[in-house]
N, C-alpha and C positions, 0 to 999 in steps of 0.2 A: 508397672513398667516405668512410670515416672521416677520411682525410687531408684531403679537400676541406672537410669540416665543420669540422675543427680550424683550417684555414687561414682559412676564412670567419669563424670566431669571433675569431681573432686580429686579422684586418683590421678587423672590426667594432669590437672593443674599442679598437684604436688610433685609429680614426676618432672614436669617442665620447670618448675621452680628450682628443684634440686639440680637439674642438669645445667641450669644457667649459672649456678653459683661457681665462683672461682675456687678450684681445689688447691690446697696447699700441699706442696710436695716436700716430703721429709727425706733428705738425703742421708745415706748411711754415714755414721761417724767415721772419720778417717782414723783407723785403729793405730796406724804407725805414729801418729802424733798425739794419741790419747795420753792425757796427763797421768791417768791411773796406770796404764801399761808402762809408761816411762819410769814411773816411781817404782814399780815392781821390778823392772829390769835393773834399775840402779841399785836397789836393795839386794837383789840376788847377786849382782856383780861384786858389791862390797863384801857380802858374806863369803863368797868364793875366794876373794883376795885375802881376807883375814884368815880363812881356813888354810889356804896355801902357805901363807907366811908362817902360821903356827906349825904346820907340818914340816916345813923346811927347817925351822929352828929345832924341832923335835928330832929330825933326821940328823942334823949337824951335831947334836949332842950324843947321838947313839954310836957306840963302838961295839963291834962284835969280835968274837974270837977268830973268825976267818979273815978279818981285816978287809972285808969287802964293803964298799960304800954303795948306798942306794943311788941309782941313776934315775934322774928325772926323764920321763918320756914325753913325747909330743901329745899323747892321749891324756895327760894330766895325772898319771900315776907315777909312783916311784917303785923301782924294780931292782932286785939283786938275786943272783943265783946262789943257791945252797949246794945243789948238785947240778953240774952241767955236763952232759954227755956229748955235746957238739954234733948232734944228729940234725938232719934236715928239719927245718921249721915248717909248721903247717901253713897253708894258704887259704884264701877264700874258698868256700864250699867243701873244705876238708872236714870230715867228722872227727870229733875228739871225745875221748873219755878222760875225765879228770876228777880229782877230789881236792878238798880244801879243809883247812882248819882256820876258822875265823875267830880273831881275838880283838880285844880292845887294845888301844895303844899302850896301856899299862901291862899287857900280856895276859890278862884274864881271858880264858877260853869261853867264847860264846857258843860256838858249835865245833865239836871235835871232828876229826876225820870220820869217825864212825857215825856220828849224828848227821853230818853233811852227806855222807855216802858217796857213791860214784855217780857222776852226772854225765849225760851224753848231750852233745850239741853240735851244730854245724856252724863253723865260723862264717861270719857275714850274715847269719840268720839266727843269731843268738837270742835266747829268751831269758837268760839269766843276767847276772850283774855285768854291766858294761865294762867295768875295770878288769874283771877276770878275763873276759874275751880279749881285751887288749894285751894282757900279759901272756895269754896262751899263744898269740901270734909270735912271741919272742922266744918260745920254748920248743924244745924237741922232745920226742918220746923218751920218757924216763927222767926228764929234768924235774928238779924241785926248785922253786923260787919263793922268795919272800917279797910280798908287795904291800905297799901302803896305798890305800885308796881314800881319797877325799870323799866326803859324803855324796857329792854330786856324781861320782862315778860308781858309787855303791848303791845304797838304798834310798838316799836323798830325803825328800820331804816327809815321807810316810814311814820310813823304816821298813822292817819286814813284817810288821804288825804282829810280832811274836816277841823275840828277845832283843831285837835291835831297834833302838828308838830313832827319832827324826834327826837328821843332820849329824850322824855319827860316823867319823872316819874310822877305817878298819885296818888292822894289820892281818894279813892273810898268808899262810903257808899253802902253796899251791903245787900239786903234783899233776903232771901230764902223763897219764897212764898209757894211752894209745892214740894213734893217729891213723885214720883211714882216708887216703887221698881221693880226691874227686868224688865225694860222697853223693853228689847230685845225680 
């Protein structure tokens, strides 16, 4: 019994000793001022600016038989029609069926129309390449367009983990096959 009392007193004294100590509070690091995060953002911005400048120079040197120039869009891609039928353009929540031929800037085919196949998507809830979704908003059923995608609107940092590497800008022929309005 005396052993239990001594054990009890020892445990009680340890508990009291620990509870009287001043605890140090560790505040979370302010992530918006994190030096590491700022450095990553700075490097990313510089890479995007260099890529945009390179693509703009590439586009300025490019002449086609249709004498159509690429137009820069607010979404960060360059766009030009190959076939424009002047039909209504799809809106948010419209279902689209499209196909694409993905090429390097030198014109080498990475994925042909057959390899890419027909894809289905709902605008505004797209799970594919962000730059393709942006272009589809500017097209009508039956339109064919050529778009230039900077890597950050295409496959970005990881590529497609198959044929497209990291930070690769793409030249894409895009066909809008069909539009189904108010798909939701």
